[in-house]
N, CA and C atoms as a LAMMPS dump frame, in Angstrom:
ITEM: TIMESTEP
0
ITEM: NUMBER OF ATOMS
282
ITEM: BOX BOUNDS ff ff ff
-5.0000000000000000e+02 5.0000000000000000e+02
-5.0000000000000000e+02 5.0000000000000000e+02
-5.0000000000000000e+02 5.0000000000000000e+02
ITEM: ATOMS id mol type element x y z
1 1 1 N -5.406 -8.647 4.754
2 1 2 C -6.07 -7.822 3.796
3 1 3 C -5.158 -6.688 3.339
4 2 1 N -4.679 -5.865 4.267
5 2 2 C -3.857 -4.716 3.883
6 2 3 C -2.524 -5.134 3.284
7 3 1 N -1.976 -6.254 3.755
8 3 2 C -0.674 -6.668 3.234
9 3 3 C -0.747 -7.007 1.745
10 4 1 N -1.857 -7.579 1.281
11 4 2 C -1.993 -7.876 -0.144
12 4 3 C -2.172 -6.608 -0.963
13 5 1 N -2.842 -5.635 -0.403
14 5 2 C -2.958 -4.344 -1.089
15 5 3 C -1.593 -3.674 -1.192
16 6 1 N -0.792 -3.808 -0.125
17 6 2 C 0.542 -3.218 -0.173
18 6 3 C 1.408 -3.962 -1.179
19 7 1 N 1.256 -5.267 -1.289
20 7 2 C 1.975 -6.03 -2.318
21 7 3 C 1.593 -5.53 -3.702
22 8 1 N 0.313 -5.281 -3.926
23 8 2 C -0.133 -4.739 -5.218
24 8 3 C 0.458 -3.35 -5.457
25 9 1 N 0.527 -2.546 -4.405
26 9 2 C 1.115 -1.206 -4.522
27 9 3 C 2.586 -1.311 -4.908
28 10 1 N 3.317 -2.199 -4.269
29 10 2 C 4.736 -2.393 -4.596
30 10 3 C 4.91 -2.867 -6.036
31 11 1 N 4.026 -3.741 -6.493
32 11 2 C 4.084 -4.205 -7.885
33 11 3 C 3.895 -3.02 -8.84
34 12 1 N 2.955 -2.151 -8.525
35 12 2 C 2.708 -0.975 -9.365
36 12 3 C 3.885 -0.01 -9.319
37 13 1 N 4.476 0.188 -8.15
38 13 2 C 5.663 1.045 -8.053
39 13 3 C 6.783 0.478 -8.924
40 14 1 N 6.963 -0.844 -8.888
41 14 2 C 8.006 -1.461 -9.707
42 14 3 C 7.705 -1.29 -11.194
43 15 1 N 6.449 -1.453 -11.593
44 15 2 C 6.073 -1.268 -12.994
45 15 3 C 6.412 0.145 -13.462
46 16 1 N 6.086 1.121 -12.634
47 16 2 C 6.371 2.516 -12.981
48 16 3 C 7.871 2.792 -12.989
49 17 1 N 8.568 2.208 -12.028
50 17 2 C 10.024 2.361 -11.994
51 17 3 C 10.64 1.783 -13.264
52 18 1 N 10.219 0.574 -13.646
53 18 2 C 10.76 -0.086 -14.842
54 18 3 C 10.481 0.729 -16.093
55 19 1 N 9.309 1.357 -16.151
56 19 2 C 8.951 2.167 -17.314
57 19 3 C 9.844 3.402 -17.44
58 20 1 N 10.428 3.836 -16.331
59 20 2 C 11.272 5.036 -16.322
60 20 3 C 12.713 4.739 -15.937
61 21 1 N 13.098 3.475 -15.99
62 21 2 C 14.407 3.051 -15.495
63 21 3 C 15.562 3.78 -16.18
64 22 1 N 15.481 3.944 -17.477
65 22 2 C 16.564 4.591 -18.208
66 22 3 C 16.8 6.013 -17.705
67 23 1 N 15.73 6.763 -17.541
68 23 2 C 15.84 8.138 -17.036
69 23 3 C 16.396 8.159 -15.617
70 24 1 N 15.931 7.221 -14.799
71 24 2 C 16.379 7.164 -13.404
72 24 3 C 17.854 6.813 -13.344
73 25 1 N 18.293 5.887 -14.181
74 25 2 C 19.71 5.5 -14.207
75 25 3 C 20.585 6.69 -14.607
76 26 1 N 20.083 7.539 -15.497
77 26 2 C 20.835 8.731 -15.882
78 26 3 C 20.947 9.715 -14.716
79 27 1 N 19.869 9.836 -13.938
80 27 2 C 19.87 10.749 -12.8
81 27 3 C 20.717 10.222 -11.646
82 28 1 N 20.658 8.926 -11.418
83 28 2 C 21.38 8.315 -10.311
84 28 3 C 22.483 7.437 -10.889
85 29 1 N 22.336 6.13 -10.811
86 29 2 C 23.299 5.224 -11.438
87 29 3 C 22.716 3.811 -11.466
88 30 1 N 23.44 2.912 -12.095
89 30 2 C 22.972 1.528 -12.253
90 30 3 C 22.862 0.82 -10.905
91 31 1 N 23.78 1.093 -10.01
92 31 2 C 23.745 0.454 -8.688
93 31 3 C 22.457 0.843 -7.945
94 32 1 N 22.107 2.125 -8.016
95 32 2 C 20.863 2.577 -7.393
96 32 3 C 19.673 1.828 -7.977
97 33 1 N 19.63 1.705 -9.29
98 33 2 C 18.51 1.024 -9.954
99 33 3 C 18.404 -0.427 -9.516
100 34 1 N 19.513 -1.123 -9.482
101 34 2 C 19.481 -2.535 -9.056
102 34 3 C 19.03 -2.659 -7.602
103 35 1 N 19.525 -1.762 -6.752
104 35 2 C 19.146 -1.789 -5.338
105 35 3 C 17.658 -1.531 -5.175
106 36 1 N 17.14 -0.533 -5.892
107 36 2 C 15.727 -0.183 -5.789
108 36 3 C 14.847 -1.311 -6.322
109 37 1 N 15.25 -1.937 -7.425
110 37 2 C 14.494 -3.073 -7.962
111 37 3 C 14.456 -4.222 -6.964
112 38 1 N 15.592 -4.522 -6.347
113 38 2 C 15.647 -5.585 -5.348
114 38 3 C 14.727 -5.264 -4.176
115 39 1 N 14.755 -4.013 -3.735
116 39 2 C 13.895 -3.595 -2.63
117 39 3 C 12.422 -3.765 -2.989
118 40 1 N 12.012 -3.223 -4.132
119 40 2 C 10.599 -3.284 -4.518
120 40 3 C 10.121 -4.718 -4.693
121 41 1 N 10.878 -5.52 -5.434
122 41 2 C 10.471 -6.905 -5.68
123 41 3 C 10.546 -7.749 -4.41
124 42 1 N 11.59 -7.552 -3.616
125 42 2 C 11.728 -8.307 -2.369
126 42 3 C 10.608 -8.006 -1.393
127 43 1 N 10.281 -6.727 -1.26
128 43 2 C 9.191 -6.349 -0.356
129 43 3 C 7.857 -6.891 -0.853
130 44 1 N 7.624 -6.803 -2.155
131 44 2 C 6.371 -7.351 -2.685
132 44 3 C 6.244 -8.832 -2.344
133 45 1 N 7.304 -9.593 -2.544
134 45 2 C 7.249 -11.032 -2.266
135 45 3 C 7.029 -11.297 -0.776
136 46 1 N 7.659 -10.491 0.083
137 46 2 C 7.459 -10.649 1.524
138 46 3 C 5.985 -10.435 1.9
139 47 1 N 5.394 -9.371 1.376
140 47 2 C 3.993 -9.084 1.693
141 47 3 C 3.053 -10.102 1.055
142 48 1 N 3.366 -10.548 -0.125
143 48 2 C 2.473 -11.443 -0.854
144 48 3 C 2.546 -12.887 -0.345
145 49 1 N 3.749 -13.388 -0.07
146 49 2 C 3.902 -14.829 0.209
147 49 3 C 4.437 -15.178 1.59
148 50 1 N 5.031 -14.229 2.283
149 50 2 C 5.605 -14.559 3.586
150 50 3 C 4.822 -13.868 4.693
151 51 1 N 5.491 -13.411 5.715
152 51 2 C 4.756 -12.932 6.887
153 51 3 C 4.922 -11.436 7.156
154 52 1 N 5.229 -10.635 6.16
155 52 2 C 5.352 -9.191 6.348
156 52 3 C 3.954 -8.612 6.604
157 53 1 N 3.858 -7.659 7.503
158 53 2 C 2.569 -7.094 7.905
159 53 3 C 2.546 -5.592 7.669
160 54 1 N 1.338 -5.051 7.558
161 54 2 C 1.102 -3.614 7.464
162 54 3 C 0.099 -3.257 8.551
163 55 1 N 0.348 -2.172 9.243
164 55 2 C -0.585 -1.699 10.256
165 55 3 C -0.98 -0.268 9.933
166 56 1 N -2.232 0.058 10.176
167 56 2 C -2.719 1.419 10.026
168 56 3 C -3.312 1.858 11.355
169 57 1 N -3.088 3.114 11.666
170 57 2 C -3.631 3.691 12.894
171 57 3 C -4.462 4.9 12.512
172 58 1 N -5.667 4.973 13.045
173 58 2 C -6.509 6.138 12.842
174 58 3 C -6.517 6.955 14.125
175 59 1 N -6.206 8.225 13.997
176 59 2 C -6.228 9.126 15.141
177 59 3 C -7.311 10.168 14.918
178 60 1 N -8.017 10.493 15.98
179 60 2 C -9.066 11.506 15.889
180 60 3 C -9.168 12.224 17.228
181 61 1 N -9.545 13.482 17.164
182 61 2 C -9.722 14.257 18.401
183 61 3 C -10.961 13.809 19.162
184 62 1 N -12.023 13.498 18.434
185 62 2 C -13.289 13.119 19.052
186 62 3 C -13.439 11.603 19.031
187 63 1 N -13.917 11.014 20.107
188 63 2 C -14.05 9.566 20.22
189 63 3 C -15.026 9.002 19.189
190 64 1 N -16.022 9.78 18.784
191 64 2 C -16.998 9.276 17.83
192 64 3 C -16.72 9.726 16.388
193 65 1 N -15.539 10.214 16.113
194 65 2 C -15.196 10.682 14.763
195 65 3 C -15.017 9.524 13.782
196 66 1 N -14.617 8.38 14.291
197 66 2 C -14.47 7.187 13.442
198 66 3 C -15.18 6.024 14.127
199 67 1 N -15.672 5.047 13.347
200 67 2 C -16.342 3.887 13.951
201 67 3 C -15.405 3.1 14.867
202 68 1 N -15.985 2.352 15.798
203 68 2 C -15.19 1.548 16.727
204 68 3 C -14.463 0.401 16.033
205 69 1 N -15.032 -0.121 14.945
206 69 2 C -14.381 -1.187 14.19
207 69 3 C -14.061 -0.681 12.795
208 70 1 N -13.243 -1.434 12.065
209 70 2 C -12.878 -1.061 10.697
210 70 3 C -13.673 -1.87 9.678
211 71 1 N -14.804 -2.432 10.075
212 71 2 C -15.622 -3.248 9.176
213 71 3 C -16.034 -2.5 7.916
214 72 1 N -16.166 -1.183 8.007
215 72 2 C -16.579 -0.404 6.845
216 72 3 C -15.536 -0.441 5.727
217 73 1 N -14.331 -0.908 6.019
218 73 2 C -13.296 -0.999 4.991
219 73 3 C -13.459 -2.229 4.102
220 74 1 N -14.25 -3.193 4.52
221 74 2 C -14.371 -4.449 3.78
222 74 3 C -15.567 -4.442 2.849
223 75 1 N -15.302 -4.771 1.588
224 75 2 C -16.374 -5.061 0.641
225 75 3 C -15.884 -6.204 -0.225
226 76 1 N -16.795 -6.969 -0.766
227 76 2 C -16.412 -8.085 -1.627
228 76 3 C -16.62 -7.706 -3.075
229 77 1 N -15.663 -8.087 -3.92
230 77 2 C -15.883 -7.905 -5.353
231 77 3 C -16.499 -9.18 -5.916
232 78 1 N -16.662 -9.272 -7.206
233 78 2 C -17.332 -10.424 -7.811
234 78 3 C -16.55 -11.714 -7.634
235 79 1 N -15.245 -11.621 -7.395
236 79 2 C -14.433 -12.83 -7.196
237 79 3 C -14.46 -13.287 -5.743
238 80 1 N -15.04 -12.48 -4.872
239 80 2 C -15.094 -12.857 -3.471
240 80 3 C -13.881 -12.425 -2.683
241 81 1 N -12.886 -11.817 -3.315
242 81 2 C -11.684 -11.363 -2.612
243 81 3 C -12.006 -10.073 -1.857
244 82 1 N -11.522 -9.958 -0.672
245 82 2 C -11.774 -8.772 0.134
246 82 3 C -10.863 -7.637 -0.302
247 83 1 N -11.423 -6.445 -0.36
248 83 2 C -10.662 -5.251 -0.705
249 83 3 C -10.958 -4.184 0.333
250 84 1 N -9.977 -3.361 0.604
251 84 2 C -10.216 -2.249 1.521
252 84 3 C -10.387 -0.976 0.728
253 85 1 N -11.273 -0.158 1.187
254 85 2 C -11.519 1.133 0.572
255 85 3 C -11.6 2.152 1.693
256 86 1 N -10.832 3.173 1.586
257 86 2 C -10.85 4.208 2.607
258 86 3 C -12.005 5.15 2.312
259 87 1 N -12.803 5.358 3.301
260 87 2 C -13.939 6.264 3.176
261 87 3 C -13.605 7.507 3.991
262 88 1 N -13.51 8.632 3.315
263 88 2 C -13.196 9.877 4.01
264 88 3 C -14.417 10.343 4.786
265 89 1 N -14.207 10.803 5.976
266 89 2 C -15.304 11.303 6.804
267 89 3 C -14.904 12.669 7.315
268 90 1 N -15.731 13.624 7.052
269 90 2 C -15.452 15 7.47
270 90 3 C -16.09 15.237 8.821
271 91 1 N -15.317 15.792 9.717
272 91 2 C -15.851 16.162 11.027
273 91 3 C -15.733 17.665 11.196
274 92 1 N -16.606 18.215 11.999
275 92 2 C -16.55 19.653 12.246
276 92 3 C -15.604 19.925 13.392
277 93 1 N -14.758 20.941 13.28
278 93 2 C -13.822 21.234 14.361
279 93 3 C -14.57 21.722 15.606
280 94 1 N -14.042 21.395 16.754
281 94 2 C -14.712 21.824 18.004
282 94 3 C -14.126 23.133 18.498
C-alpha cells in the first residue's frame, strides 16, 4: 500500500522537477539534472514494479495515543484500490 503511494509521490516530484528543469540546470548543472532524473524515475519504478519497500513508525509517549493497528489508514475509493490517509490525532500532554 505505502510503496505505491511513494511511487506516486516520486512521479509527482519528477513532474515538478521537469517543469523547473531549466531553472535547476542554471543553478546547478546538466549532470546534476540527469542524475536527479535517473534517481527519481529509477526509484519510482522500483517502488511501482519491483520489491522496494517503505516503512513508517509511529512513536507516542502514551500507549493509548494511537490505535494498536493501522487499519484506520485504509479506505477504498470507487475503483476499489486501497489508499492510505493519515489522520491527525491530538493528545493532551501529561
